[in-house]
N, C-alpha and C positions, 0 to 999 in steps of 0.2 A: 256734248248735250246744252251747254250751259249757252254757246252761240244760236241754238233753236230757241229759246226759250224769249219771248218777248219781256221789254224792259219793263210794261206798263201790267205786267201779271204777277210781280216780283213786289211784296209786301216785308218791306225789308225793315227785322225790331231788336231791339237791345230789351234788359229789364235790371232796374240798379236795385240790390237786396241789402237789407238789413239786419241785425240780430232783434230778434221779437219784443222784447225787452231792450230796454236802457242798460241795466246792470245785471250782473248773472245773478243777483243776491234778491232781484226781482221774481225767480224761477221760485213755484213751489219746494220741496224737498224731493217728490217724484222725478221731476221735469231736470232736475240739478243732475242725479245720481244717472236721468239717461243721458245724458248732454256728456259727463264722464264718462261710461263706457260708449257713448256714439266716439268720443274725440279721443281714444286710449291708447289708439293705433296710429295718430298722427302726431303727441303729445310730447315736447323728449320729458325727460323720467321725471327734473327739477320740474316742467313747467304746470301749473296746476291747473283745474278745470275750468276755474275761474279768470286766471289768466289769460287761456287762449278764450274768453267768450265774447271775444272782436271780431271772432272767426266765423260765430254760431253763423253769419248772414248766409252762409255759401249750402244748409243744409235745409231744404224745403221744413224741416218740423224745427226746424228751431226758428229760422227766419223768417222774416217777411218781404214784399216786394212791397214798395216806394214809388216806384217808375218804371211805366213802360215806354219806352219812344219805339216812334214808327215813322216809315216816310214810303214815297212811290215817286213813280216817276208819270209824266202828265205830259204830251204831247199835244200843242196846240197850231196849226199854220205854222209848223217847220220848229214850229219855237219849243225848246227840250225845254223842265222845269223836273226842282226836286221836293215835293211839299215834307216836310216835318210832321209834327203831333204829338203830346205825349199826355200820358192819364195820370192823374197823380194825386194822394188823396189820402182817405181811408182807403186798405186794403178792400175790403169786400164791392166797395163801389168803383173801384178804379179795373177792379177786373172783369167787372158785368158791362163797365163801359167799354173797356176793350172785347170782350166778348162779343158785345152791340156790335164792337165795326166788322167783325170778321164774318161775322150772320148778315148783316147789312151790305156790307160792299164786299170784303174778298171771297165770298162763296163759292166761286162756281169752279167748276174743275181742275181749269185751265190756271185757276189762281194756286201762289205759292208764298211759303212762309221764308225769310232768309236770315240769319244772324252767323255770329261769328262762334265756333262752338256752343250751337245753339242746340245741336240735338244731346248735347251731354248735358247741359246747365238748362239754358231758357229754357225749352219748349217743356221739356218733365218740369219743371220747376213752375213755372204757370201752371199746369194744369195740375198737380199737386196741391199748390196753393186755394186753387178753384174749389178741390175737394174738401179742403176744410172751411172753409169759409159756403158751403154752401150752395157752388157758383155753378150752373149748368155748363159741362165743358162743350166748345164747339165744336163741331165737326174736323173744322185744321187741325184742331188740338185729338180728338180722339182717334186714337190708332191701331184700338181693339178689329180684331179683324180683319187689319188689311195687311196685303203682301208687300215686302220694302218697295215694289219701284209704286204701287200705291199710294205711300207717305208723300201729303204735298209739302216737302220741308226742302230744304236747301242749306249749306252749312258751308260758309266758304273756308273753316280748318278743312275739315273733308273735304274739296274740292284740290285744295292745296298740298294733301294727305295724296294723293295719286293712288289710292290702296296700300300706302306704307301706313298701318295701324299702333306703331310703336310712336310716330312722326307728332313731335306739338310743336305750333307755331302761334306765340300771342298776337291781339291784335297790333301792339303797338310794332314788332320788327315786321311784319306783315306786310305791314304802310310802310315805313322803311323801306323796305330792300325791292317799294315796288314805286316806292316814292311817290307819294301818298302824304299829304300832309297829315302831320300825326294829328289824332284826337285827341290823347294824353296829354294836353301844352298845360292844363291846370292841376287838376287832382288825377289818381288815379285809384281802382277798386277797393284798394287797404285802407282810402280814405274818407269814401264814401258812407260808411258808419259815424265816426267823429264827426261830420260836417253835419248829420242831418242832427241827432243828440245832442252835441254841446254848443252846435252853433244856430240849429234850425234855417241853414238855407235853402231848402228845395231848389230854390232857380238854379242856382250854383250847380244842383246834383242833374236836373232838369237838362242845360246846358251841355256839363258832359256826358250823359246818352244821352241825347240828340249828334253832339259829336259825333259817336262810336255809330249811329246809327247811317250816317255822312259815309263813315272808311266803310263801309262794310258793303254800301251800294256803292263808290269810289274802286273796291277789290274785283267787285266782280263786273264794273266798264274796264277797268285793266286783263279781264279772262278773255273778254269779249273783247279786246282792239278796241274800244271807243273810246272817244276825249273824256278824259274826267273833265268832271263836274270845276262850276266858279260859282266864285260869288255869285256874280246877276244872276244866277241857277235856282243859288236854294231860296226858300221858301219855309217860317216856321209858320206854324199856321193855327 
């Protein structure tokens, strides 16, 4: 199936999330209790909910999106280019901007979204945060009433699983075995919260997020047995 999908029909994406509040103590008492209950099955016996709060960004109920990066292929005069751009800033605004992109430029039936582990994380996280922030969910993320084969989503983790639902492979491992330059050459997901709240370095996070988008595109190229992107083909806009 992947061989039959034109590259220019795919919007590649990745998101970066952090805890909604910088510190556990900034949550009201009810949210603290709810977070403690939500994480009880994951925390070790000796770990308090407060100590575990740095992980809160993985849940849409306790986290927020600080960056959505996207990338897409453009072909002109037999020249291939991969363009990336990012939405960042206040969450309601970046969600509205991303939604506008989907509704304006990637709204046709042939258009697909693609990420790594995106069906389990990125797509539902974005949709949930849109509901929380009162942002209309664009058609590409609204799955209500759709049959599985009508869902316009690709997932490189799912492609790699080949139907093995027990299998998980990280983006870092998959790029390594497919001989793709690693996107994890600066920070990793566990450090994003500290970079955001302690350093205030959103540019560093954007760069990291866009590298992940490029890596996902590279994986799809490997599945299609096409040459990998080189530096001269990359354009950040």
